N, C-alpha and C positions, 0 to 999 in steps of 0.2 A: 695461520692457515696450514693445516696438515699437508704433507707432501702427497701428491696425487701419484699413483703408480703409473709408470709408463709402460705401455704395451708394445711389444715387438710385433711387426707384421708377420703373419704366418706365410711362409713360402713353401709351395708345394714342389715335390720332386717332379722330374720329367714324367716318370711313370704315372704319378697321381694326376698330373694335368691331363695327360693322354686319357686316363680312365675317366675323368670327369667329362672331358669333351665327348668321348664315345657315349657315355650314358645320356648326356643331355641331347645329343644329336639323335640317338636311337629313340628316346622318349618323344621328341618332336616328330620323328618319322611315324611312330606308332599312332600318335594323335592325328596326324594327317591321313593315315590309312583308315582310321576309324571314321573320320569325317567323310571320306570317299565311300566307305561301306554303307554309312547311313544316308548317303545321297546329299549331304550338305555341301559338298564341293565336287567339281568335275574332276575326273581322273587326269593325271598329268599327261601332257603330250609325249609321244614316243620320241626318244632321242636319236639323232643320226649318229651312228658310230663309225660308218665306213663311207668312203667317197663313192663306192659303187652303189650305195643305196639312194644317193641324191637324185639321180634321174627318175627312179621308180616313185619316190615320195612326191617329187614335184609333179609328176604326171598324175598321181592320184589326187593331188590338191586341185588340179585344174578341172 
């Protein structure tokens, strides 16, 4: 039986890993935005960023 070549796993550098993560997240974000534009999905709820917003938002929900 001939010897089978052994393949070394490809390790990405930190910069390459960050680049791939950025690209995939941006692509997912763009797809989500496109679905919202077409009306297939509801737009995401606004995020609470400051404690001062909590009373206003909870009052508007009631």
